[in-house]
C-alpha positions as CSV (number, residue, x, y, z in Angstrom):
1,M,-24.6,29.0,-15.7
2,S,-21.1,27.6,-15.5
3,D,-17.9,29.6,-15.5
4,R,-15.1,27.4,-16.8
5,L,-12.3,30.0,-16.5
6,S,-13.1,30.7,-12.8
7,A,-13.5,27.0,-12.1
8,L,-10.1,26.2,-13.7
9,H,-8.5,28.9,-11.5
10,L,-9.9,27.2,-8.4
11,Y,-8.9,23.8,-9.7
12,N,-5.3,24.8,-10.4
13,A,-5.1,26.4,-6.9
14,G,-6.4,23.3,-5.3
15,T,-4.1,21.0,-7.2
16,L,-1.1,23.2,-6.2
17,A,-2.1,23.1,-2.5
18,R,-2.6,19.3,-2.6
19,D,0.8,18.7,-4.3
20,N,2.9,21.0,-2.2
21,D,1.7,20.0,1.3
22,T,0.4,16.7,2.7
23,D,-0.5,18.1,6.1
24,P,-4.2,17.2,6.8
25,E,-5.2,20.8,7.4
26,H,-3.8,21.8,4.1
27,L,-5.4,18.8,2.4
28,E,-8.7,20.1,3.6
29,R,-7.9,23.5,2.1
30,A,-7.0,21.8,-1.2
31,Y,-10.2,19.8,-1.1
32,S,-12.2,23.0,-0.5
33,L,-10.7,24.6,-3.5
34,L,-11.2,21.6,-5.7
35,S,-14.8,21.0,-4.7
36,S,-15.5,24.7,-5.2
37,S,-14.3,24.3,-8.8
38,T,-17.1,21.8,-9.4
39,I,-19.7,24.2,-7.8
40,V,-18.6,27.0,-10.1
41,D,-18.7,24.6,-13.1
42,P,-20.5,21.3,-12.6
43,T,-19.3,20.1,-16.0
44,L,-15.6,20.4,-14.9
45,A,-14.7,16.7,-15.1
46,A,-11.1,17.3,-13.9
47,G,-12.5,19.0,-10.8
48,W,-14.7,16.0,-10.0
49,Y,-11.8,13.6,-10.5
50,S,-9.4,15.5,-8.3
51,T,-12.1,16.0,-5.6
52,S,-12.8,12.3,-5.6
53,V,-9.1,11.5,-5.2
54,A,-8.9,13.9,-2.3
55,N,-12.0,12.3,-0.7
56,G,-10.4,8.9,-1.1
57,D,-7.2,10.0,0.5
58,M,-9.1,11.4,3.5
59,G,-11.1,8.2,3.9
60,R,-14.4,9.6,2.6
61,V,-15.0,6.6,0.4
62,A,-18.7,7.1,-0.4
63,A,-18.1,10.7,-1.3
64,S,-15.2,9.6,-3.5
65,V,-17.4,7.2,-5.4
66,A,-20.1,9.8,-5.8
67,G,-17.6,12.2,-7.2
68,Y,-16.3,9.7,-9.7
69,R,-19.8,9.0,-10.9
70,R,-20.3,12.8,-11.5
71,Q,-17.0,12.9,-13.4
72,L,-18.0,10.0,-15.6
73,E,-21.4,11.5,-16.5
74,N,-19.7,14.1,-18.6
75,P,-19.1,13.5,-22.3
76,I,-15.6,13.2,-23.8
77,G,-14.4,16.7,-24.7
78,T,-11.3,18.6,-25.8
79,A,-11.6,21.9,-23.8
80,P,-9.4,22.4,-20.7
81,G,-11.0,20.5,-17.8
82,D,-13.2,18.3,-20.0
83,L,-13.3,14.5,-19.6
84,T,-10.7,12.8,-21.7
85,L,-10.5,9.1,-22.5
86,E,-7.4,8.8,-20.3
87,Y,-9.2,10.3,-17.3
88,K,-12.3,8.3,-18.0
89,A,-10.1,5.2,-17.6
90,K,-8.5,6.6,-14.4
91,G,-11.8,7.5,-13.0
92,L,-13.3,4.0,-13.6
93,C,-10.1,2.4,-12.1
94,N,-10.2,4.6,-9.0
95,M,-13.9,4.2,-8.6
96,G,-13.5,0.4,-8.8
97,R,-11.0,0.5,-6.0
98,E,-13.3,2.7,-3.8
99,L,-16.2,0.4,-4.5
100,Y,-14.1,-2.5,-3.4
101,R,-13.4,-0.7,-0.1
102,M,-17.1,-0.3,0.3
103,G,-17.6,-4.1,-0.2
104,L,-19.5,-3.6,-3.5
105,M,-17.7,-6.3,-5.4
106,D,-20.0,-6.6,-8.4
107,E,-20.0,-2.9,-9.1
108,A,-16.2,-2.7,-8.5
109,R,-15.6,-5.5,-11.1
110,V,-17.8,-3.7,-13.7
111,A,-15.8,-0.4,-13.1
112,V,-12.3,-1.8,-13.4
113,T,-13.2,-4.1,-16.3
114,A,-14.5,-1.0,-18.1
115,A,-11.2,0.8,-17.3
116,I,-9.2,-2.1,-18.7
117,K,-11.3,-2.1,-21.9
118,I,-10.2,1.5,-22.4
119,D,-6.5,1.0,-21.3
120,C,-5.4,-2.6,-20.7
121,T,-2.0,-1.3,-19.5
122,M,-3.4,0.1,-16.2
123,G,-1.6,-1.9,-13.5
124,P,-3.8,-0.6,-10.6
125,A,-7.0,-1.8,-12.4
126,W,-5.6,-5.3,-12.8
127,C,-4.6,-5.2,-9.1
128,T,-8.1,-4.3,-8.0
129,L,-9.4,-7.1,-10.2
130,S,-7.0,-9.5,-8.4
131,M,-8.3,-8.3,-5.0
132,I,-11.9,-9.0,-6.1
133,E,-11.0,-12.5,-7.2
134,M,-9.3,-13.1,-3.9
135,I,-12.6,-12.2,-2.1
136,D,-14.5,-14.5,-4.5
137,G,-12.1,-17.3,-3.7
138,D,-10.6,-17.8,-7.2
139,L,-6.9,-17.8,-6.4
140,R,-6.0,-18.8,-10.0
141,K,-7.5,-15.7,-11.5
142,A,-6.3,-13.6,-8.5
143,L,-2.7,-14.7,-9.1
144,A,-2.9,-14.2,-12.8
145,F,-4.2,-10.7,-12.5
146,A,-1.7,-9.8,-9.7
147,Y,1.2,-10.9,-12.0
148,R,-0.3,-8.9,-14.9
149,A,-0.5,-5.8,-12.7
150,F,3.1,-6.3,-11.4
151,M,4.5,-6.8,-14.9
152,L,2.8,-3.5,-16.0
153,D,3.8,-1.5,-12.9
154,P,6.7,-3.2,-11.1
155,T,7.6,0.0,-9.2
156,N,4.2,0.3,-7.5
157,P,4.6,-1.1,-3.9
158,A,0.8,-1.5,-3.4
159,I,0.7,-3.8,-6.5
160,E,3.6,-5.8,-5.3
161,V,2.1,-6.2,-1.8
162,Q,-1.1,-7.5,-3.4
163,L,0.9,-10.0,-5.4
164,A,2.6,-11.1,-2.1
165,F,-0.8,-11.6,-0.4
166,V,-2.1,-13.8,-3.3
167,L,1.2,-15.9,-3.3
168,L,0.9,-16.4,0.4
169,H,-2.7,-17.5,0.2
170,A,-1.6,-19.9,-2.6
171,G,1.0,-21.4,-0.4
172,E,4.0,-20.0,-2.2
173,Y,5.5,-18.7,1.0
174,A,9.1,-18.0,-0.1
175,E,8.1,-16.0,-3.1
176,G,5.2,-14.3,-1.3
177,L,7.4,-13.2,1.6
178,K,10.0,-11.9,-0.8
179,H,7.5,-9.6,-2.5
180,F,6.0,-8.7,0.9
181,E,9.2,-6.9,1.7
182,R,7.8,-4.0,-0.3
183,R,5.3,-3.3,2.5
184,F,7.8,-0.9,4.0
185,E,7.6,1.4,1.0
186,Y,3.8,0.9,0.9
187,R,2.7,1.5,4.5
188,L,5.6,1.2,6.9
189,K,8.0,4.0,5.6
190,N,9.2,4.8,9.1
191,F,11.3,1.6,9.0
192,L,13.2,3.0,6.0
193,T,14.5,5.9,8.2
194,Y,16.5,3.6,10.5
195,P,20.2,4.6,10.8
196,Y,21.4,1.3,9.3
197,P,20.6,-0.7,6.2
198,R,18.2,-3.7,6.0
199,W,19.8,-7.1,6.7
200,T,20.1,-9.4,3.7
201,G,21.5,-12.4,5.5
202,E,25.2,-11.4,5.9
203,R,27.2,-13.2,8.6
204,D,28.7,-11.8,11.7
205,K,26.6,-8.7,11.8
206,T,24.9,-7.1,14.8
207,L,21.2,-7.1,14.0
208,F,18.4,-4.8,15.2
209,L,15.4,-7.0,15.0
210,V,11.9,-5.5,15.4
211,S,8.2,-6.5,15.2
212,D,6.4,-4.9,12.3
213,Q,3.2,-7.0,12.5
214,G,0.9,-8.2,15.3
215,I,1.6,-10.5,18.2
216,G,0.5,-13.6,16.3
217,D,3.0,-13.0,13.5
218,T,5.8,-12.2,15.9
219,L,5.2,-15.5,17.7
220,S,4.9,-17.5,14.5
221,F,8.1,-16.1,12.9
222,S,10.1,-16.3,16.1
223,R,10.9,-19.9,15.1
224,F,13.5,-18.4,12.8
225,L,15.3,-16.5,15.6
226,P,17.7,-19.3,16.5
227,M,18.8,-19.6,12.8
228,A,19.4,-15.8,12.7
229,A,21.4,-16.0,15.9
230,E,23.7,-18.7,14.4
231,R,24.4,-16.3,11.5
232,C,24.7,-13.0,13.5
233,K,27.2,-11.8,16.0
234,F,24.5,-10.3,18.2
235,I,20.8,-9.6,17.9
236,H,18.9,-6.8,19.7
237,A,15.3,-8.2,19.5
238,V,12.4,-5.8,20.1
239,V,9.1,-7.5,20.8
240,H,5.6,-6.5,22.1
241,P,5.8,-6.0,25.9
242,E,3.4,-8.9,26.4
243,L,5.9,-11.3,24.8
244,V,9.1,-10.2,26.6
245,R,8.8,-12.7,29.4
246,L,7.9,-15.6,27.1
247,F,10.8,-14.8,24.7
248,R,13.4,-14.4,27.4
249,A,12.4,-17.8,28.8
250,S,12.2,-19.5,25.4
251,F,15.5,-18.2,24.1
252,Q,17.5,-18.0,27.3
253,K,20.1,-20.6,26.1
254,I,21.0,-18.4,23.1
255,T,23.6,-16.1,24.5
256,N,23.9,-13.6,21.7
257,I,20.3,-12.3,21.9
258,D,18.9,-9.5,24.0
259,I,15.1,-9.4,24.3
260,M,13.7,-5.9,24.9
261,P,10.2,-4.5,24.9
262,S,8.9,-2.1,22.3
263,P,9.1,0.8,21.8
264,P,12.9,0.7,22.1
265,N,14.8,3.4,24.0
266,G,16.6,4.7,20.9
267,F,18.6,2.7,18.4
268,P,21.2,0.3,19.8
269,A,24.6,0.0,18.1
270,A,24.0,-2.3,15.2
271,D,25.0,-3.0,11.6
272,C,21.6,-3.6,10.1
273,W,17.9,-4.1,10.8
274,S,15.2,-6.6,10.0
275,T,11.8,-7.7,11.2
276,F,10.6,-11.1,12.4
277,V,8.5,-11.5,9.3
278,G,11.5,-10.6,7.1
279,L,13.7,-13.3,8.6
280,P,12.9,-16.2,6.2
281,T,13.7,-13.9,3.2
282,A,16.9,-12.6,4.7
283,L,18.0,-16.2,5.6
284,G,17.3,-17.3,2.1
285,L,14.8,-20.0,3.1
286,T,12.7,-21.8,0.5
287,T,9.2,-23.2,0.6
288,Q,10.4,-26.8,0.3
């Protein structure tokens, strides 16, 4: 026999623990409280939803999907903790994303399509649908869905990065790279703590230039280094240790560049920062 009041107490405590501390140890405690709420009351849809979110955040994808399925088995209700239409849409949307992560594309499509039928303004659902279409090779649909998601939720960095990926796959390099600059807010937030602003192409600046992607991307985008050197007063270029010798030999005739291995020994005196992949956007280059 369920005890909704006790379950809600555990659920509220777990939600508070999750929201107030992102330390992994405390996330585990939050998860324990949230999952306990579903044991005390298996009909607590809110508990299943939040437990699934926690599992997804901790990389437990299959457990996350299982929790969303339990959430969605409940009927729509009006009591505290019951399944509402809003949270049914959110559960379907999130479950679709996790199914995508598991490689179950057909099930993922069904879930996010059902979410959109309930609430067509859900940007993340359209974003997941775009990701599915990319896997299926339909760039036209993928781009349309990505733009739809971005229009609905332009402040969401994950959505804008997905739009960037589709544009890059479609050969729209200038626009794609411009949107790809949101990757720092999405997954590379440490770059935003640098002690100077991001370079937007101003002349006569001392630039701290770093690699934020792999060796291949750094090599590919190094073609824009001479153009940046023409515009900058000086460039401190930080590259993978394996590339230092090659870069020093390749750019030895450019006197206002210093090539150094990563990680750098502190931050050099500079006016702004950029990355190799960010150079085309900062330089204002076009696809043509």
